[in-house]
N, C-alpha and C positions, 0 to 999 in steps of 0.2 A: 504494500500500500504506500503510495507516494506521499511525501509531505508537500503541501501546496501553499506557496507564498505569493501573494499579490502585492506589488508595490504600486502605489498610485499617488499622483500629484499633478503638477503642471509643468510646462516646458521651462527649462532652466534650473530645476531643482536637483538635477543629478540622478534622476530615477534610473536611467540607462546604466550609468556608471555603478550605482549601488547594486543593480541586478547582476551586472557583470562580476562584481566582487563576490556577491553571494553565490552565484553559480560556480565560480572558480573555487571558492572555499569548499563547497560541497564536493566538487570534483577531486580536489586535492585530498579530501577526507575519504575518498574511495566510493562515493555514491555515484549512481547513474543519474545524469542530470539532463533536463531539457529546459529551454528558456525561449520565451517569445516576448515581443514588445509591440506596443501600439503607440505610435508617435502622435497621431492626430494632428492638431494644429499647434504642435509644440513650439514652433518658432514664434508664435503669436500669443504665447501664454495659455494655450489650450491644454486639455487633459492629456496626460501621458500615463500609461500603465505598462507594467512588465510582469509577466508570469514566470515564476521559477518553480520547477517541480523536481524533486530528487527522491531517490529510493535506494535502499541497500540491496534489494533483490532484483533490480533491473526492470521492474514493472512500471515504466513511465512510457505510455503509448502515444501521448500527445503533449506538445508544449503548452497547450492552453488548458487552464483549469476549468473543469465543468462548473456551471453555475450551481452555487450552493455548496461547493466543496473546498472553498478557500479555508485553510487551517489558520493562517496568520496573515493579517492585513497590515502592511506598513504604509500608513497614509501620511504624506508630507504636508497636507493641508486639510482643514476641517471639512470644507464642502466636498472635496474629493473623497474623503472618508465616508461621508453620507451617501455619495453616489455609488460607492463600492460595497456598502453593507449588504445589499441583496445577493452579492456573489459569495458571501461567506457562509460557512456552516453555522448552525445555531450555537455551537460551543466554541466558536472561533475566538482567537486572541486578536485584539486590535491595538496596535501601537500607533498613536496619532500625535503629530505636532500640533500645537495649539495656534498655529499660524493661520491667518486669514489672507487669502489672495482673492480680491474681489474681481470676478470675471467681467469681461466686456459686456455680456448680456445684462449685467446688473448696473454697471456704470452708465451705459448708454440706452438702456431699454426699460421695459416695464417690470422686470423681475427684481426680486429682493433677495439679499443674502439671508439665510436662515438665522433667526433671532438667537437660538440657543442650540447650536450644533452638538456640543458636548452632551447636553441633556438628551437629545435625540439619539445619540450614539449609545448612551447608557441605557436608554429605554429599549434598545434593540435586543437586550439580553446577552450580548456578547461581553467578554471580559475586556474592558477598555482601560488602557494605561496611557496617560499623557506623557509624551517625551518632548520637552521643549528643545528640540534639536537645533533650531536656528539660534535660540538664545545662547546655548552652550557653544555653538560654533562661533558666534559673535564674540563671546568671552575669550575664545582662543585666538581671535583676530582674523578668522577666515570663515565668513558666512557660507562659502561654497562647500565647506566640510560638514554641513548639517546632514547630508545624506549618510556619511560615514558614522556620525554620532548615532543616527537612527539604527544603523546596522549593529553598532556596539550594544545598544539596548536589546535588539532582537536576538543577538547571539546568546543571551542568557536563557533562551527558550529552545535553542537548536542544538542538535547533537554533532556539532562541528568543533573540532579541537582548536585551541587558541593559535597554535602555530600555523594552521591552515588559513585562518583569517589574516594573519600577518603576511604570509606569502601571497595571498590573493590581493591584498592591498598593494604590496610591492609590485605586483604584475600589472595592476590596473591604473595606477596613478603615475604621473610624471615623477622622475627620480627626486627632483627638488622638493616635491610635496609629500613624499613618503612619511617622513618623521611627524609632520603636522597631522597627517591623516591617521597615523597610528595613535597619536595622542587623542585625537577626536574619537576614535573607536573606543579607547579606554574610558574617556569621559562619558560616552554613551552607556557603557557597562556600569559605571559608578553612579550615574545620574538616576537611573531607573530604580525606584523603590518598589519592591514586590513583597507583599505580605504572604 
């Protein structure tokens, strides 16, 4: 049975890089891995999602997660988390940044941003943890590392060894950004409070 992880956000948040690191770390750990991504209008701040599926027994037949079978949702923005909730299993884990990126359909149209997205996420019955990844990355002096902060938080729930994450980060980011991203990953681990 594969582990199904959906990463969702908007263009420019590093969703594709994060999914690359996650897939690479799973591969280094010996899992069979499939990955797919949907860019949409990513260059204009539109929705971006990436599916990562991995399994120890090789039973990953498709890179796309079937609707209702996402085990872990990594949402880099609140509205994108709400959009992705229907794809998750009832017992899914949701890690969400409390960041709001108001879409063009709200700023220039008749639509409104949801008033209480965290309350709606909690009401879904999923296990929801807020990971203020952008705030943590800003504190490190590199807002672009928010995606790696989120992966650090997610790593606490995944059967992937620490050295696999380190190697995957080394392979995925530019050499001059490796040390900062390794710090961001550790901050993600340390930031998440789990009871």
